[in-house]
N, C-alpha and C positions, 0 to 999 in steps of 0.2 A: 609524180612531184609536182609542186605548185607553180606557176609560172609569173615571174612579175608581173606587176601592172604599170601602170605610171605613175611612178614615184612622188609626184608631185598631187596627186590627188585630193584636193582637198577635203571628201567628203569622212568626216568624223564616226567615231562610233560610240555612242554615250553606253550606261548601260543607268541601272536605277533596279532596288529592290521594292515588291507589294509593301506599302510601307500604312494601309487604311486604317485608322483609329474611329470605326465610327460606330456613332452608337443608336441603341434597340431598345425602345425604354427606359429604362433605369441603367441599362447593361453598357460596357465600352468593349466592341471586337478588340483585338490590338493584333495584327499581322506579324510585327517585331516581336510581341510575346512568342507567338504560335511558332513565327520559322527560328527562333533562337537567335536570331541576329543584336538583339539588344544585351546580350551577353556575352557576342563571340567581335570580338575589336577585330578576332587575326581573321575574320571572313575578309578586311580589308585586300589584304595582301594577296588573295585568290582571283580578286576582282581584278586589280592590277596586271596581277600576268597575262592578262589577256591583249593589254595594250586599249585600252580605255580610256581618252580623255576627258572626259569628264560620266561626274556622277549625279541623278536628279537621288538627295539625300536628305532625310529627316531631321529637322528638327521641331518636332510637331507641340502645336500650342497644349494640348490634355495634357502632352509627358513632362512636358519642361515645367507646368505653370498651372497643373491643375488648381490650384488653392488661389491664384494671384501670386502678379510679379513679387513682391514680395519675400515668399517662399519659395521660388522656382530655385532648383538645381540645375545646373547648367554640367554636370558633370559627366553626363553619359555625353552630353555633343561637343563638351572641351575634349574630350579623349580622342572623338573620332574627326572631329572637323581636323584637328591637328595633325590625325595620323594620312589624313586622303590628301593635306598637304604635302607633309612628306614624299607622301606616294608619286607625286605631282600629277594628283587627278583632282580636275578644278570640281566642287562643289556645284552642284545649282540646287539650295537651300530648300526647300517645303515648308510652309508649316502650318496648313491645315489639308489634310487626305481624305475626303469625304466624310470628315468631322463636322461639326455643330459648336465647336470647341467647346471650352471644359464645364464644369457642373451649371456656372453663374453665367450661362449665356446660350444663344441657338441660334440658327441661323435667320430667325424675325425676330431675334430681340435688334432695337433701334439702335441700341449701344452697339452691337456685336464691330460693325468697321472699325468706330473708335475703341474700343478694348482689342481687335486684333491689330490697329496700328502702335498701340503701344504697346505691345508682344513685341512686333516690327521693327522699332525703332531699338528696343535694349538687346538682338540678336543683333544687331548693324552695330552697337555700341560695344559689345563683347567681342565678334567679331567684324573687324574693319577689313578687313584682306577683302572678306568676301563677295564676290562680284555678280552672283546670278544666283535670281530667286524664280520660286516659284510660292506667291502667296497662298492662292488655294487650289487646290486642282481640280480641276472641269466642275466647274462653279455650277452649266447649266445640270448637266446630268445631276450633281448635288441635288441641283434644285428640285429637279424631276424625282428622286427616290426619293426624299424626305418634304417635298410640297406636294408633288401631285399625282406619286402612287404610293405613298403610305408605307415605305419600306421601311426609313431611317427616320431617327427622331427630326421634325417632332411630331412626324405622322400622319401629315394633312393631307388630306386626297379632296384639294380644290384650287381653282385658279391665281387665289389672293394666299394663299399661302406658298403656292408655287411661284408668282411675284416678288411676295415678298421677303424671301429665298433668294432670287435669285437677284435680284438688286443691292440687297444686304450683303451677298458676297462679293459682288461685283463693287461697289462703295467700297468694300474692305480692301478686296485691292488694292482698288487706285491710293484710297489713302495708307494704304502698309508700307507701297512703295513711297508715299512720299516724307511718309517718314524713315523711310532708311536712305530716301538722298539726303535728308536734311544732313545725314552722318556723310554720307557715300556716295555724291554725286553722281557717280560715273556707274553704278550697278544697275544691272539688268535686270528686263522680266522676260522670263522664257513665259506665257501664259501657255497654258494646257486647254484643249476639249478634244472632247470625243463624235466629231463631225458626221458621223455614218447618214445616209440618206433615207431617204421611207419612198419605197415605191407600193402602187397599189392598182386595184382590181380601177375598171373604168369609173363604178362607182363611187367610189371613195378617193378619186384623182382628187376631189376640195380638201378632202382630207391630209393626205401625203402634199399638195403643197403650203397647206398652213402651215405641217411639221419639218419640212423641210426652207421654211421661211425660221419658223422659232431655230431649228441650230445655232442660227447667227447669234444669238440673241447675243451673249457674253461678250463677242469679240465687239460685237458692233456698239457693246454700250459703252465700253472701255472705248473703243476708240471714236467715239463721237457720231454716230451714225443713225444713233434714233431719233429722228427726225418727227415732226409732223406728220409728213409724205413716208417716215417708212411704214412701211407693212406692218409691223408688233406695234404700232404705237395707237392704236386702239385698242386693239387686243389690252395691253396692257392698263390703258383707261379702264376698257371694259372690266379689266380684275379689279379694279377699287388703284390702283396707282395712281398721282395727283399729276398734274403738270407739273408744279415743280420739283417734285422727285425726280420725275423724266431731267426734266431743264439742268439740273444738278450734275447729271453727266456728258450734258452741252459744254459745260461751263470747267467741268475740273478733266475730260477724258485725259484717257491716259496709254495709247498703242506700247503695246507687246514690241516687245527689244526682236523679238524671236515666238513666231506663232506659233504651240506647239500642238501637233495635231496630233489625236490617239486612234487608234482605230482597230478594230477589232473584225475578225468573221459572221460575230453575231450586231456589230453593230448595224448592217443596214438591214433594213425593216422592209417586210410585208405587209400590208392591211387589204384580207378579205369579209368579206360580208357572207360569203358562205361558212358560216362558222360549224355545220355541220362532216365537212372535210378534215380539219383541226382538232387537237386536245382539248377540253374543257377549260386546260391551265391558260391558255392562249388568248381564250375569247372574253371581249368587251367589250369598251361602244364609248359613243362618245355626245349621248344623248338624243342622238339623230337614227343614225345608225350603230346596229350590233356588228363586230368586226372580230378576226381572228387577227392577232399582233403575233409575225410570227419573221424567224430569220430569212429576208429573202435568199439568202444562198440552196436555202431547200428548198427554192419554191421557182425562181425566174432562171428561166430559161437562158437568159443573158447573164446568167451568174451574179455577184458583184458589183461595186464600184470600181474597187480596188484601190492601194496607196495612187496612185498612177495619177486618177481621174481627182482623186478628194483632194490633193495636192497642189493640182492645177486649178481646180476651181477656188485654192485659198490663196494663192496667190493671185490670181486674176481679179477679184473680188480688195484686197488688202496691198499689193502690191509689196510684203512686209519679208524679211528672212524668215526662214520654212526648219522647222527640226521635226522628222517623227517622235514624238518623244514616248511611245509606248507602242514594241514589236511582242508580243507575246499568244502562244498557241496551246491549250491543250487540249493535246492530242498524241499521240504515237513520234520518236525521236524522227523518221524521216521527215514529217506534215511540218514539224517544229522547224529545220533545216529548212527545208522548204518557203516557209511562211517568212523567213527571216532574210534568205537570203533574196527572195522575191522581190521585200519593202528594202531592200541593199541594192537592186538593180533599178526598180523604177527612180529613187534617189537620185542613181546615177543618170541616168535619162534624162530627168528634167532636167541636170544642172548643165548639159551635156542641147538643152535646147535653151541654156541664160536663165535659168532660175536660179535664184538664190537659198539654195538647201541647205544646210550644214550641216545637220548628223540624221543618223536613224540610231535610237533607242533600243537595249537588249534590255526589256521591262522586266520584272516579277523575275531575278535571275535566281532570286532561291526558290522559285514558285510560290505558291499560295494555297490559300486554308480556304474553302467553305464561297467560292467566285458562284456554285455551281446554283444554291441559294441566293445569292447575290447577298452575301452576309449577311443576312439576315438570323442566322442561329450557328451555333457551335458544334460540329459534326467529326468535325478533322476528315472534309473529303480534299486529298489533294492534290494539286500538280504539278509537274515538277516543274525546274525552270533550266537555264543554264548552267545551273549546280541544284544536284537532289538530295533531300536533308533525309531518304530512307537509310542510311548509310551514319556510320558512329558521326564522321564531319561529313561537310556539303563534297557532296562528287561531282566530279567536273562532267558533263555529260557532252557528246559531240557540237550542241553549242556554242560550247566555249573554244572548242578547237575551231570551227569556222569565224567565231570572233577574230580569234586570232591570226588567222589566215587575211582576214581583211583589212586589218589594224596595220600589218605588215605587209601590206599588199601586193599578196600571191592570189592568186585565183584561185579556186576551192574547184577539186578535179574529180569527188566524189561522185561516183553514176548515182547514187540515189537521187543526185539534183540535177539529172537530166529528165525526170519527170515529174510534170504537171503536178501542185499541191491538188488535196482532194476535191478544193472548191472549183475547177474546172474539168471536174468527170461529172458524166451521168449519172454515177451512185450520190452522186450530193442529195441529189430531188426526192424528199421522201412524203410533196404533196400537189406535185406537178402531174400533170399529162401532156405536157408538151416537153420534146424534144430537142436538148439545144442543140449549136452546130457542135460536131467533133472535134474531139482535140487530136491533133496529132503530133502519136506520143513518140521521139525519137526513141529506137531500141538500143537500152545499151550497149554498147559492146562490153563490159566486165558484167555478167550477171551472179549472181546469187546461185553456187549450186549446191544441190540438194541430194545427197545420197541416202536411198532408204525409199522406194516410190511404195516398196507395199507396205508397209509398217505403218502403225501407227503414227509416231514423230512427226516420219516426211512427210505423210498426206497432210497432219495440221499444217507443219510449215509449210508447204506449198499451196493452201486452203488460206491461207494466213497473208503472204506473200502477196497473194492475187488481191485480196481485200485491202491493202496498204500500198499498191500500186508499186512493187519492189520486182522488177523484172529477175528471173530465177531460171534454177532449168531443174527437173525434176528425175533426176536416172536410176534404173533400177539398179541390180546385180548386173544383168547381161549388158545394159551399159557401160554400166565402168564395177570392175568388180578389186574392192577394196584390197583383196588379200595381193594379189594380182598387179609389181611394180610397175609394169610395161602396159598393162589396164589402165591405172591413176598416170600414167603421164603422158599418157593417149590425149586424153578428158580435157588434164591441165593444158595442156600444148589449142590443144581445138579450141574453151572456151574463157580462156586467160578470165575466170572469175576474179572477183573481188574478196570473194571470200566463201568458204567449203562449210555447211554443214554434216557432220556425217552422222546421220540420224541411223543409219544403221546400224545390225548389231545381233550378236546372239543373245537371247529373251530369255529362254527355258532355262529358269535356275534349277531341275529336278534333273530333268534332260542334263545339263552342262556338269551334272557327276559321273553322269555313264559315255558321254563322251566330251572328255574335258579338253583334250587335242583339237579338236573341231572349235569347238567355243573360246577356246586361246588365238588360234589359226585368225577369227573373226574379232571378237572384240581387243585382243592386244596388238596380235604383229598386223591386221588389219587397219588398226588407228597410229599404229608408228608410222608403219605405208606412209600413209595419206600425209600424216605431220610432217615427215622427211618430205615429202612433196611439193607439199605447200609451201612452205619452207621457200626451198629453192625458186617457186616462180610467186612468190610476193604476195600467197594471198592467207588472209590470215584462214583461222582452223576452228571452228566450235564443235567438240565432242560433247559427248553427254559420259557420265560414269554414275555412281548409285551410292546408298544409303549402306547397302552391302557392302562397303570396303569397312565397313566396324565393325564388332566384335559383339555390341549388346551389351555393355558391363557396366557402360555410364548411365548415370539417371539425369541428367542435365541433358538438355540438346545437342547435339555433335555440330561444332562451329568448323571452321575451314581450317586453320590449323591445329586441332585435334590429330594423336595419328592416330593411323589407321592399323585394323588388325581384322581382315577376312577372315571368317570362319566353316566358305564353301567355293566351292572352284568356280562359279561364279563371282563372287565379290576376288579374289585372287585375281582373275580375269583382267575384271577394272580397275584393281589397282598399280597392276602391275602397267597397265595400261597407261593409266594418268602420270607417271615416271617415265617415262618412252616419251609418253606423245612432250612431254613439256621438258626433256631435253634436246630436242627433234625441232621443235617452233620454237621461237622465244620468244612470242606472243599468242599461241593460245590459249585459248580459253575452252576452262572446263567445266559443264553445270553438272553437283549433284545432284540428285532429284529424288523422289519415292515414291510408289504406289499410284500412279496414274492413274486418272479417270478424267471422264470427259464427253461429249454427245455425239460425236463424229465416229464410231466403231461398236463393237456390239461386244468387245473380250473384254473387257475391263471391269473392275470390280464390283461398282458402284452399279453399271450397269444387268449385270449377272446377273446380281442382287436383287434387282427389282423386279425381275425378269423374271425369277424364279417365285417371288416371294406374290408378285401381283397372280401366278398362277396357284399358286396355294400350295408350292411344291417346296418341300424341305432345302433349306440352304445353310451349308454351314460354315460358323466364321472364328476368326480367335477371339478369345477372351482376357489371353495373360502379352500379348503382345503389341507393344506402343510404335506407332508409325506415325509419322505428317503427310499425310495425302496430298498430291498435286494435281490441281485440274490446268487439264494440256493447252487450255484456250492462252490460260493467263502465263505458263511458262512458255508456249512460244511467244508470245509476246514481249516478254522481259526481254527472253534469250535476242530474241532482234532487235531491242531496246541497247545492250551490254552489246552485242556486236555491234553496230556503230557507232557507240560513243567510243570502241577499240579497248573496252578492259579483256585482261587476262588473266592467265591463274585459277586458280579453282573459289569456285563460287556455289555458294547452294540455292535453290533458289526449290521453295514449297510453299504451302498456303497455312504454314507456320501456327499449326495446332499438334496437339500429341492426344492420336485416341486410337482406339483399338477396330482390329479390323471390325466384329463384333458393333461399337459402337456407331461405324463407319456407316454399318448397313444399317443401323435406328435411323439414323439421319436422313439417310437415304428417304429410308422408306416414309419418314413423319413429317418430309420433305412433298414427298409423292401421294400423300395421303392413304400410305396402302399400310395393312395389318403386317405386324412382326411374330405375327402367333405361327407362322412353321419356320420361323428363324432358330436354328441349333447351336447354341455356344458351348464351346468346349475350349482345353488349353489346344498350345498348339502343337504340345508330344501325339497328341491324340488324332490329327490333323491326316495321318501317315503322308508326311511327304520327306522324301529321299534327302532333300538336302537341309541342313542344319539353319536356324533364323536366329539373326539376334533377336531378348524379348525387348530391346529397345533401340530402335533405329533414328528416332526423331532429330531431324536436321535443324538447326541454327545457323545464325549468321554473325560473324564477326566482321562483314562486309555492306551489311544493307539486306536491309526485308521487303522487297522488291512485289512482290505477290499482294494480292487482297486475302485477308481472312477466310476460312474454311467455309464458313456460313454463305459470305456472301458466293462462293463460288459455287455450295452446293445450290442454292437459288438461283443463279445462270447456270447448269447445267439444264433445267427444264425451262430453259426458253431459249437457249442459244442453237 
C-alpha cells in the first residue's frame, strides 16, 4: 500500500497533449489529428481522473484562424476550454507550438509579431477567464530547427534566418502578452524552452561554450538581459540584427511569470571532432571544425546534467518561479516511470532548498508521432505516453497510476522504481571508452519470478528483464514445480514477488494427443495452482495461452471476446486453464499468442526453415493454414509493459499479419537472401501430424494492437 506524504506539499502535476503543428514545405504536420484528440473531447475526463491541476492546452493559430481572424472557427476551442473549466483543470493556453503561423506569415515575416498579437487579443477577448498563456512554445528550439538546421519552414540554414526567427518569435511573445493583458491585466505568461547543455572534447570547448550561452537567448531577450555587454550581443549583430532591433527588447522586456523548462534525455549534447567514431548522420561542423553532435548520455562517463542541475541553473540566473513543463521519455514502461519519478523527486528536492518550483508536467500524455525524425515526415512512428493509443480508446498506462499517486499525496511503492533509469547505467554508453562510476542498485525486495528456465519464453523474459533492469529470478522446474502446491507456496513465501510470469508449459501439440494427462497436469492444473497461490500472496500473475483454443471455422481474425472451441488436446488444456486461472485470480493477465519465432533459440519455425533451406535440404511447410506469427522479443516487451500497467484478463498479442506457414518460410528466406527452391509446400492434411489443427487461427484484438508489423519483426530477427 502507498503511504501518505505531507498533505501540504505544494508541488503540482500538470499535463499536456503533444500538439505540434509544424510546417515542412507546404505541408502541415498536425499531432492533434494524428493522436485523435482533435475529435475526442471525452479525453479530458480521462485526464481529470489523474488529479492534474492544470493542462498545457492548444488553441493554435494555424488551426483556429488559418485564413485570418475574420473566418476564425472557435467551436473546437469553445467546447474544450469550457469542459476544462467544468473539470476544474486550469488551461495554459498555447498559441503556436513549433509552428510558423498560418500560410499568410512565417517566423521571418516582419509582421509576424503584430499578426500573432491580434490573434492573442482575440483569444483573450473570447476567453477572458483564461489566466495562463504560453504564446509560443520553445522559441529558441523552433528557431534552430527552422532557421539553422533547415528541418522546418522556412527551412533556413544560416545565422541570419535563425536570428530573425528567434527575434520574431520573442517579439511576438511580448506583443501577444501585451494584447492579452489589455483585456486581462492579471494574465500570466508561462514561457517554455528546452535548456539542455552542450559538452565537448577539449578541442571543441569553444563551440560548447558558445552553444551554452546561446541556450539562454530566448529567456534573456524576454527578460531584457541582452545588452551590449551580453555574450550574444555581438553574435546577433554579426548575424545581421541591428542595434535598434535589439534595443527594442531592452525597452519592452516582459519576463515570464513562470519559467517553463523542457528537458529530455536527448537535450544534452556532446561534440567530438573524431567523427569516424560516430554514425554519419551525426556529422556536422561550424566551418572551422568538423564534428559529430550526439546525445551526451551516450558518451559522457558523468552522464546527463539532469533536472535538478538544469533547474538550479535557471533559478540562479533569473530568480523567477519555475516549472518543468515537459516530462516524457520514449522507452519501455519502467523507464518512463523512472524518468517521471526522478523529475518529481528532483523538483521536491529543489523546493526543500527554498527554490520556487511550482510543478512538473506529464507531457505527450497521448504519446506522439514521428519525433524520431523530428516530425519532418509522416510515417506513423508512435511512442506511447501516459495513455496508449494502440487501442480502441486511449488506454491508461502505469504512468497514469503513478501520477494519480503523486497528486493524491501517496508515495509510489512499485519495486521497479527502486532501480535507476538506463541513463544512469553503464549500458547507456555507445561511443565512449570511459567507464562511469558504478551505480549502486538496491536489490528489489520483491522481484519478478519467471517460471520456465529451460524454455524459449522463460529465457527471453530473463534476457529482456536483464536489458530493462527489472529485478527477476528465473526458476527451473526443480526450483519450483507448478504442479506441486507445496513447492509453489514455499517459493512464493521465500521471494515475495510482485508478479509471476508462467512461461512453463507442455508445448508438444502432437505428443499431447498421446499423453493428455501429462499435458493437462502441466498446462491446466499447474496454471490453476499458481493462480491460487499468487492470489493469496498478492502477486500479479501473467500466463500464456494459444491460438489453438479456436476451432478455425472463422474467416476474420479472432478477438478476445470470441467464443473458444478447441479441436485438440493441447487447445483444450489451454482453454480450461484460462477459465480456472481467471476464477482463481481476480487480476490475472492471460496472453494468447501464436507461432513463436525469434533469434535466441534454435528450434522455432523460422530458424529451422532457414537452416534447412540454406543447406539446400527439403523443408516442408503447410500452404493452406493461416496463422499470425509472433516475434518473441516483441511479445516479451509488450507483455512486460502490460504487466507493469496492471492490465488483466485475456489479451491477444501477435505481429498483426495473417500468413501461411509456407509464405512465412518464403518471407524469411527472402529477407536472408536464401533460395526457396528446396521449400516443399503441401496441404496440412498431408503433413502427417497427429493433432488436428485449425485451418485459420489468426489472432486480432479488440483491446489493442501493441506489436509492430510482421515485416518489421522479420527484419529485426536478423539484427537482434
